[in-house]
N, C-alpha and C positions, 0 to 999 in steps of 0.2 A: 597438548589439543586433542582432544574427543571428537571423531567422527561418527554422526547417525546415519545411519543409513535409510533411505527416503522409506521404507516399508516401516519405520518407526516414526515418521512424523506423525502429529496430530492433523487430517485432513481440512479442518476450517476452524482451526482454533484461533480465536478472536484475540485471546493471549500473545498467542504468536505469530500473529501475520498481521502486524502495526502496519507494517509498511504496506502491504495491499490496502487496510482500512483507512490510512491515513492518506495515503495519494490518490485514491481513488474518491474518497469525498472530495478530496480539494477538487479534482478534476472535474466528479461530477456537477460540484457548484458553479462550476465555471462554464462547462458547456452546457448545461439547462438553464443558464441565466434566462433566457427567452428561448420561447417556442420554436421548435425544428420543424421544417416542411419534410422533409425524407430523408431515406440512411446516406445520400452523399452528402447531404450538409450536416447529417451527424458524424460520418466518418473525417470531412473536413474539419469539424469543432474539435473532435478530439484531436487529430494530428498538431492542429495551430496550437491547442492548451498545452498539450505535451510540450513541444518544443519551447513553449513560455513558460514552463513552469521553473519555479526558482529552486536552484540545488539546496537552497536553506529547507526547503519543503522538505525534500529527500534525505538528507542528511540529517534534520531532525527525528523523521520517520526510524532512522538506522540505529540512530544514538538510542531509540527511546525500545526499539529491538533487543538491543544487546543486554539492556537494564532488566526487561521482561525476562530474556532467557537465565541471566542470572537467578532472577528471582525464582523462576520454574526450578533449577537446578536445585538451588539451597532447599525450596519444600521438597524436592523429592517427586516430582511429578512435571 
């Protein structure tokens, strides 16, 4: 197993941060389905939708990340 220190992580690479992009886009779609009146309502919705989020979404994002990492290593970057 190869360990890559955080100093070598690309800070905002969409190729390697698929979990963030996948999960966040699903949450964003669910949270903002109707207008939000204030910050407290936003917080409640985020917490509620996170709790209701299917593990299938997260598992899929993790599986996709593994493949992207393999591809990135294969092409040397």
